[in-house]
SELUM-354255 format. One record per residue (C-alpha): residue number from 1; residue in three letters; x negated, y, z. Coordinates in nm, 3 decimals. Last residue first. Layout:
{nr:NUM, rest:ALA, X:X, Y:Y, Z:Z}
...
END
This chain:
{nr:248, rest:THR, X:4.111, Y:-0.159, Z:0.542}
{nr:247, rest:ILE, X:3.758, Y:-0.114, Z:0.674}
{nr:246, rest:ASP, X:3.727, Y:-0.083, Z:1.054}
{nr:245, rest:THR, X:3.633, Y:-0.450, Z:1.094}
{nr:244, rest:ARG, X:3.355, Y:-0.396, Z:0.841}
{nr:243, rest:PRO, X:3.179, Y:-0.171, Z:1.090}
{nr:242, rest:SER, X:3.086, Y:0.176, Z:0.951}
{nr:241, rest:SER, X:2.763, Y:0.312, Z:0.811}
{nr:240, rest:GLU, X:2.619, Y:0.637, Z:0.675}
{nr:239, rest:ILE, X:2.295, Y:0.693, Z:0.486}
{nr:238, rest:LYS, X:2.175, Y:1.028, Z:0.353}
{nr:237, rest:TRP, X:1.932, Y:1.082, Z:0.064}
{nr:236, rest:GLY, X:1.735, Y:1.408, Z:0.043}
{nr:235, rest:VAL, X:1.394, Y:1.243, Z:0.005}
{nr:234, rest:ALA, X:1.428, Y:0.873, Z:-0.083}
{nr:233, rest:PRO, X:1.224, Y:0.905, Z:-0.407}
{nr:232, rest:GLY, X:0.904, Y:1.002, Z:-0.224}
{nr:231, rest:SER, X:0.811, Y:1.269, Z:0.026}
{nr:230, rest:LYS, X:0.926, Y:1.405, Z:0.362}
{nr:229, rest:PRO, X:1.118, Y:1.094, Z:0.463}
{nr:228, rest:GLN, X:1.404, Y:1.143, Z:0.711}
{nr:227, rest:TYR, X:1.420, Y:0.955, Z:1.042}
{nr:226, rest:GLY, X:1.716, Y:1.056, Z:1.262}
{nr:225, rest:ASN, X:1.753, Y:0.725, Z:1.442}
{nr:224, rest:SER, X:1.499, Y:0.472, Z:1.324}
{nr:223, rest:TYR, X:1.674, Y:0.150, Z:1.210}
{nr:222, rest:ILE, X:1.855, Y:0.279, Z:0.904}
{nr:221, rest:MET, X:1.600, Y:0.539, Z:0.787}
{nr:220, rest:LYS, X:1.324, Y:0.282, Z:0.844}
{nr:219, rest:ARG, X:1.518, Y:0.032, Z:0.637}
{nr:218, rest:ILE, X:1.549, Y:0.291, Z:0.358}
{nr:217, rest:THR, X:1.173, Y:0.356, Z:0.364}
{nr:216, rest:GLY, X:1.091, Y:-0.014, Z:0.337}
{nr:215, rest:ILE, X:1.344, Y:-0.069, Z:0.056}
{nr:214, rest:PRO, X:1.199, Y:0.207, Z:-0.162}
{nr:213, rest:LEU, X:1.485, Y:0.347, Z:-0.376}
{nr:212, rest:ARG, X:1.526, Y:0.251, Z:-0.740}
{nr:211, rest:LEU, X:1.905, Y:0.293, Z:-0.725}
{nr:210, rest:SER, X:1.965, Y:-0.066, Z:-0.844}
{nr:209, rest:LYS, X:1.680, Y:-0.190, Z:-0.624}
{nr:208, rest:CYS, X:1.809, Y:-0.008, Z:-0.316}
{nr:207, rest:LEU, X:2.160, Y:-0.145, Z:-0.378}
{nr:206, rest:LYS, X:2.023, Y:-0.498, Z:-0.401}
{nr:205, rest:ASP, X:1.827, Y:-0.456, Z:-0.076}
{nr:204, rest:VAL, X:2.122, Y:-0.313, Z:0.123}
{nr:203, rest:ASN, X:2.236, Y:-0.642, Z:0.279}
{nr:202, rest:GLY, X:2.580, Y:-0.618, Z:0.440}
{nr:201, rest:VAL, X:2.838, Y:-0.427, Z:0.238}
{nr:200, rest:ALA, X:2.723, Y:-0.173, Z:-0.018}
{nr:199, rest:THR, X:2.836, Y:0.174, Z:-0.125}
{nr:198, rest:HIS, X:2.708, Y:0.447, Z:-0.357}
{nr:197, rest:ILE, X:2.816, Y:0.811, Z:-0.326}
{nr:196, rest:GLU, X:2.692, Y:1.094, Z:-0.549}
{nr:195, rest:GLY, X:2.640, Y:1.423, Z:-0.364}
{nr:194, rest:THR, X:2.345, Y:1.561, Z:-0.561}
{nr:193, rest:PRO, X:2.092, Y:1.464, Z:-0.291}
{nr:192, rest:SER, X:2.237, Y:1.110, Z:-0.304}
{nr:191, rest:ILE, X:2.479, Y:0.970, Z:-0.045}
{nr:190, rest:PHE, X:2.437, Y:0.601, Z:0.035}
{nr:189, rest:LYS, X:2.735, Y:0.453, Z:0.220}
{nr:188, rest:TRP, X:2.681, Y:0.125, Z:0.395}
{nr:187, rest:GLN, X:2.945, Y:-0.121, Z:0.518}
{nr:186, rest:PHE, X:2.837, Y:-0.306, Z:0.828}
{nr:185, rest:SER, X:2.864, Y:-0.667, Z:0.941}
{nr:184, rest:LYS, X:2.518, Y:-0.757, Z:0.808}
{nr:183, rest:LYS, X:2.358, Y:-0.477, Z:1.013}
{nr:182, rest:ASN, X:2.238, Y:-0.696, Z:1.297}
{nr:181, rest:LYS, X:1.984, Y:-0.451, Z:1.436}
{nr:180, rest:GLU, X:2.204, Y:-0.285, Z:1.697}
{nr:179, rest:GLY, X:2.365, Y:-0.608, Z:1.811}
{nr:178, rest:ALA, X:2.032, Y:-0.790, Z:1.818}
{nr:177, rest:TYR, X:1.881, Y:-0.512, Z:2.031}
{nr:176, rest:LYS, X:2.173, Y:-0.521, Z:2.274}
{nr:175, rest:ARG, X:2.152, Y:-0.900, Z:2.298}
{nr:174, rest:ASN, X:1.777, Y:-0.883, Z:2.356}
{nr:173, rest:ALA, X:1.810, Y:-0.615, Z:2.624}
{nr:172, rest:GLU, X:2.081, Y:-0.813, Z:2.803}
{nr:171, rest:GLY, X:1.870, Y:-1.130, Z:2.792}
{nr:170, rest:ILE, X:1.560, Y:-0.951, Z:2.919}
{nr:169, rest:LYS, X:1.759, Y:-0.800, Z:3.206}
{nr:168, rest:GLN, X:1.907, Y:-1.139, Z:3.297}
{nr:167, rest:LYS, X:1.564, Y:-1.308, Z:3.288}
{nr:166, rest:ARG, X:1.427, Y:-1.033, Z:3.515}
{nr:165, rest:GLU, X:1.707, Y:-1.087, Z:3.766}
{nr:164, rest:GLU, X:1.658, Y:-1.464, Z:3.752}
{nr:163, rest:SER, X:1.290, Y:-1.417, Z:3.836}
{nr:162, rest:CYS, X:1.012, Y:-1.493, Z:3.585}
{nr:161, rest:PRO, X:0.732, Y:-1.680, Z:3.757}
{nr:160, rest:GLY, X:0.422, Y:-1.487, Z:3.865}
{nr:159, rest:TYR, X:0.207, Y:-1.245, Z:3.670}
{nr:158, rest:LYS, X:-0.105, Y:-1.456, Z:3.636}
{nr:157, rest:LYS, X:0.064, Y:-1.788, Z:3.708}
{nr:156, rest:GLY, X:0.283, Y:-1.758, Z:3.397}
{nr:155, rest:THR, X:0.165, Y:-2.086, Z:3.245}
{nr:154, rest:ARG, X:0.026, Y:-1.920, Z:2.930}
{nr:153, rest:THR, X:-0.163, Y:-1.647, Z:3.114}
{nr:152, rest:ILE, X:-0.322, Y:-1.890, Z:3.359}
{nr:151, rest:SER, X:-0.423, Y:-2.126, Z:3.079}
{nr:150, rest:TYR, X:-0.583, Y:-1.840, Z:2.882}
{nr:149, rest:GLN, X:-0.781, Y:-1.737, Z:3.188}
{nr:148, rest:ARG, X:-0.903, Y:-2.096, Z:3.237}
{nr:147, rest:LYS, X:-0.996, Y:-2.138, Z:2.870}
{nr:146, rest:THR, X:-1.191, Y:-1.811, Z:2.879}
{nr:145, rest:GLU, X:-1.376, Y:-1.929, Z:3.191}
{nr:144, rest:GLU, X:-1.457, Y:-2.265, Z:3.027}
{nr:143, rest:SER, X:-1.607, Y:-2.084, Z:2.728}
{nr:142, rest:HIS, X:-1.425, Y:-2.084, Z:2.398}
{nr:141, rest:LYS, X:-1.536, Y:-2.269, Z:2.084}
{nr:140, rest:LYS, X:-1.406, Y:-2.123, Z:1.758}
{nr:139, rest:PRO, X:-1.257, Y:-2.384, Z:1.528}
{nr:138, rest:GLY, X:-1.478, Y:-2.513, Z:1.247}
{nr:137, rest:TYR, X:-1.582, Y:-2.335, Z:0.927}
{nr:136, rest:GLY, X:-1.893, Y:-2.159, Z:1.049}
{nr:135, rest:GLY, X:-1.939, Y:-1.883, Z:1.305}
{nr:134, rest:ARG, X:-1.927, Y:-1.558, Z:1.107}
{nr:133, rest:GLU, X:-2.282, Y:-1.613, Z:0.978}
{nr:132, rest:LYS, X:-2.171, Y:-1.955, Z:0.852}
{nr:131, rest:GLN, X:-1.892, Y:-1.792, Z:0.651}
{nr:130, rest:LEU, X:-2.131, Y:-1.538, Z:0.502}
{nr:129, rest:ARG, X:-2.366, Y:-1.815, Z:0.388}
{nr:128, rest:ALA, X:-2.082, Y:-2.021, Z:0.236}
{nr:127, rest:ARG, X:-1.955, Y:-1.711, Z:0.054}
{nr:126, rest:LYS, X:-2.297, Y:-1.642, Z:-0.095}
{nr:125, rest:GLU, X:-2.353, Y:-2.006, Z:-0.191}
{nr:124, rest:ARG, X:-2.019, Y:-2.024, Z:-0.371}
{nr:123, rest:GLN, X:-2.081, Y:-1.688, Z:-0.539}
{nr:122, rest:GLU, X:-2.420, Y:-1.798, Z:-0.669}
{nr:121, rest:GLN, X:-2.268, Y:-2.125, Z:-0.794}
{nr:120, rest:ALA, X:-2.007, Y:-1.934, Z:-0.995}
{nr:119, rest:ARG, X:-2.275, Y:-1.703, Z:-1.137}
{nr:118, rest:GLU, X:-2.474, Y:-2.004, Z:-1.264}
{nr:117, rest:ALA, X:-2.167, Y:-2.192, Z:-1.396}
{nr:116, rest:SER, X:-2.068, Y:-1.897, Z:-1.612}
{nr:115, rest:GLY, X:-1.785, Y:-1.647, Z:-1.663}
{nr:114, rest:TYR, X:-1.727, Y:-1.529, Z:-1.306}
{nr:113, rest:ILE, X:-1.354, Y:-1.597, Z:-1.280}
{nr:112, rest:GLU, X:-1.335, Y:-1.898, Z:-1.513}
{nr:111, rest:GLU, X:-1.641, Y:-2.064, Z:-1.352}
{nr:110, rest:TYR, X:-1.502, Y:-1.996, Z:-1.004}
{nr:109, rest:THR, X:-1.183, Y:-2.179, Z:-1.105}
{nr:108, rest:LYS, X:-0.855, Y:-2.003, Z:-1.177}
{nr:107, rest:GLY, X:-0.516, Y:-2.083, Z:-1.018}
{nr:106, rest:LYS, X:-0.458, Y:-1.728, Z:-0.897}
{nr:105, rest:HIS, X:-0.730, Y:-1.494, Z:-1.019}
{nr:104, rest:ASN, X:-0.502, Y:-1.199, Z:-1.099}
{nr:103, rest:PRO, X:-0.707, Y:-0.886, Z:-1.156}
{nr:102, rest:PRO, X:-0.583, Y:-0.553, Z:-1.015}
{nr:101, rest:ARG, X:-0.460, Y:-0.323, Z:-1.294}
{nr:100, rest:GLY, X:-0.700, Y:-0.031, Z:-1.348}
{nr:99, rest:ASP, X:-0.779, Y:-0.120, Z:-1.709}
{nr:98, rest:LEU, X:-1.096, Y:0.024, Z:-1.861}
{nr:97, rest:LEU, X:-1.280, Y:-0.018, Z:-1.536}
{nr:96, rest:LYS, X:-1.573, Y:0.173, Z:-1.388}
{nr:95, rest:ASN, X:-1.443, Y:0.523, Z:-1.457}
{nr:94, rest:THR, X:-1.708, Y:0.795, Z:-1.491}
{nr:93, rest:LEU, X:-1.558, Y:0.929, Z:-1.813}
{nr:92, rest:ILE, X:-1.736, Y:1.091, Z:-2.112}
{nr:91, rest:GLY, X:-1.757, Y:0.810, Z:-2.370}
{nr:90, rest:ASN, X:-1.934, Y:0.891, Z:-2.696}
{nr:89, rest:PRO, X:-1.951, Y:0.519, Z:-2.784}
{nr:88, rest:GLU, X:-1.784, Y:0.309, Z:-2.509}
{nr:87, rest:TYR, X:-1.964, Y:0.161, Z:-2.208}
{nr:86, rest:GLY, X:-2.236, Y:0.401, Z:-2.093}
{nr:85, rest:LYS, X:-1.991, Y:0.686, Z:-2.039}
{nr:84, rest:ARG, X:-1.640, Y:0.552, Z:-2.035}
{nr:83, rest:GLY, X:-1.409, Y:0.639, Z:-2.323}
{nr:82, rest:TYR, X:-1.184, Y:0.940, Z:-2.379}
{nr:81, rest:ARG, X:-0.903, Y:0.757, Z:-2.563}
{nr:80, rest:THR, X:-0.951, Y:0.424, Z:-2.386}
{nr:79, rest:ILE, X:-0.932, Y:0.592, Z:-2.046}
{nr:78, rest:LEU, X:-0.617, Y:0.775, Z:-2.160}
{nr:77, rest:GLU, X:-0.446, Y:0.455, Z:-2.280}
{nr:76, rest:THR, X:-0.543, Y:0.269, Z:-1.961}
{nr:75, rest:GLU, X:-0.387, Y:0.540, Z:-1.741}
{nr:74, rest:ILE, X:-0.069, Y:0.548, Z:-1.949}
{nr:73, rest:SER, X:-0.039, Y:0.169, Z:-1.927}
{nr:72, rest:HIS, X:-0.099, Y:0.166, Z:-1.552}
{nr:71, rest:ALA, X:0.175, Y:0.427, Z:-1.504}
{nr:70, rest:LEU, X:0.411, Y:0.214, Z:-1.714}
{nr:69, rest:GLU, X:0.336, Y:-0.089, Z:-1.498}
{nr:68, rest:GLU, X:0.407, Y:0.118, Z:-1.186}
{nr:67, rest:ASP, X:0.760, Y:0.191, Z:-1.311}
{nr:66, rest:LEU, X:0.919, Y:0.491, Z:-1.136}
{nr:65, rest:ILE, X:0.699, Y:0.760, Z:-1.291}
{nr:64, rest:ASN, X:0.761, Y:1.103, Z:-1.136}
{nr:63, rest:GLU, X:0.449, Y:1.254, Z:-1.296}
{nr:62, rest:ALA, X:0.238, Y:1.238, Z:-1.614}
{nr:61, rest:VAL, X:-0.084, Y:1.421, Z:-1.704}
{nr:60, rest:TYR, X:-0.148, Y:1.576, Z:-1.364}
{nr:59, rest:VAL, X:-0.463, Y:1.792, Z:-1.382}
{nr:58, rest:VAL, X:-0.694, Y:1.797, Z:-1.080}
{nr:57, rest:SER, X:-0.977, Y:2.049, Z:-1.061}
{nr:56, rest:PRO, X:-1.351, Y:2.023, Z:-1.006}
{nr:55, rest:GLU, X:-1.514, Y:2.308, Z:-0.810}
{nr:54, rest:LEU, X:-1.797, Y:2.540, Z:-0.907}
{nr:53, rest:GLY, X:-2.087, Y:2.683, Z:-0.708}
{nr:52, rest:LEU, X:-2.347, Y:2.518, Z:-0.932}
{nr:51, rest:ALA, X:-2.419, Y:2.247, Z:-0.672}
{nr:50, rest:ARG, X:-2.043, Y:2.184, Z:-0.668}
{nr:49, rest:ILE, X:-2.052, Y:2.051, Z:-1.024}
{nr:48, rest:ALA, X:-2.351, Y:1.824, Z:-0.953}
{nr:47, rest:LYS, X:-2.185, Y:1.697, Z:-0.634}
{nr:46, rest:ILE, X:-1.866, Y:1.607, Z:-0.826}
{nr:45, rest:LYS, X:-2.067, Y:1.415, Z:-1.087}
{nr:44, rest:ASP, X:-2.264, Y:1.233, Z:-0.818}
{nr:43, rest:GLU, X:-1.934, Y:1.126, Z:-0.659}
{nr:42, rest:LYS, X:-1.811, Y:0.988, Z:-0.993}
{nr:41, rest:TYR, X:-2.127, Y:0.779, Z:-1.038}
{nr:40, rest:GLN, X:-2.104, Y:0.665, Z:-0.675}
{nr:39, rest:ASN, X:-1.762, Y:0.508, Z:-0.730}
{nr:38, rest:GLU, X:-1.615, Y:0.342, Z:-0.421}
{nr:37, rest:VAL, X:-1.764, Y:0.569, Z:-0.154}
{nr:36, rest:ARG, X:-1.654, Y:0.505, Z:0.203}
{nr:35, rest:LYS, X:-1.518, Y:0.699, Z:0.499}
{nr:34, rest:LYS, X:-1.520, Y:1.020, Z:0.297}
{nr:33, rest:LYS, X:-1.604, Y:1.378, Z:0.397}
{nr:32, rest:ARG, X:-1.592, Y:1.642, Z:0.124}
{nr:31, rest:PHE, X:-1.249, Y:1.536, Z:0.002}
{nr:30, rest:LEU, X:-1.231, Y:1.592, Z:-0.375}
{nr:29, rest:HIS, X:-1.143, Y:1.234, Z:-0.468}
{nr:28, rest:THR, X:-0.877, Y:1.231, Z:-0.194}
{nr:27, rest:ALA, X:-0.674, Y:1.492, Z:-0.386}
{nr:26, rest:ALA, X:-0.568, Y:1.245, Z:-0.654}
{nr:25, rest:ARG, X:-0.437, Y:0.994, Z:-0.396}
{nr:24, rest:ASN, X:-0.226, Y:1.256, Z:-0.216}
{nr:23, rest:GLY, X:0.106, Y:1.073, Z:-0.258}
{nr:22, rest:THR, X:0.094, Y:0.817, Z:-0.538}
{nr:21, rest:GLY, X:-0.176, Y:0.710, Z:-0.781}
{nr:20, rest:LYS, X:-0.316, Y:0.652, Z:-1.126}
{nr:19, rest:GLY, X:-0.663, Y:0.759, Z:-1.237}
{nr:18, rest:ILE, X:-0.876, Y:0.937, Z:-1.494}
{nr:17, rest:TYR, X:-1.230, Y:1.065, Z:-1.430}
{nr:16, rest:PHE, X:-1.463, Y:1.304, Z:-1.614}
{nr:15, rest:PRO, X:-1.196, Y:1.511, Z:-1.784}
{nr:14, rest:GLN, X:-1.294, Y:1.800, Z:-2.011}
{nr:13, rest:ASN, X:-1.294, Y:2.175, Z:-1.943}
{nr:12, rest:THR, X:-1.666, Y:2.171, Z:-2.022}
{nr:11, rest:ARG, X:-1.811, Y:2.352, Z:-1.720}
{nr:10, rest:PRO, X:-1.489, Y:2.324, Z:-1.517}
{nr:9, rest:ASP, X:-1.516, Y:1.939, Z:-1.521}
{nr:8, rest:MET, X:-1.163, Y:1.806, Z:-1.479}
{nr:7, rest:LEU, X:-1.039, Y:1.516, Z:-1.266}
{nr:6, rest:MET, X:-0.746, Y:1.364, Z:-1.454}
{nr:5, rest:TYR, X:-0.410, Y:1.242, Z:-1.322}
{nr:4, rest:VAL, X:-0.143, Y:0.976, Z:-1.375}
{nr:3, rest:TYR, X:0.160, Y:0.974, Z:-1.146}
{nr:2, rest:TYR, X:0.364, Y:0.726, Z:-0.948}
{nr:1, rest:MET, X:0.692, Y:0.771, Z:-0.762}
END
């Protein structure tokens, strides 16, 4: 689920930042200790408010949005409405971008991305310099000692050859794991929080998409015994399975 939020200035009761997020994304703006600062202009605004003994607040404009593209559209519409300070006339927001969608540079040249031949050449030189500082473009050269240790590890001399007993145990463990994880022969029953039942045989991806459930979370519920998500659209759902051989 996505949502669109505004950070509010208590002095004017107007927004100074608008964003889109999931989970606790909105609250992270007000954390007092941050690993990195992405928008210094916004941080300075928060510090100025706190210097007066006040605290910014978070207002959720739209919540429980399933379509990320729709959330982006709402965010862009609000940023356009209020305007960015220093960019649009009478703008009041500290946002850097008018549209928060990540740019797609696939198939574009440096000139198309950066807008001019001069800036494109600057970026080429900058990236070439950084690459050389990391060790150049060629393969990394290992010392003779590193090569020797790597050879020992690869040939099994470090830990000794694998005994037949160990091979048998590994094989049994692999077969057991494959049997537990091979869910293609199972029928799945998805029970919603309201009691509705949806079924699928084999792959559950299509059913997840039709129900708008996160595939990653559902797989974790299937493969991790007893796992139940505490947030998100899969909260409250139950999953049951039975072998297809038992289905009449």
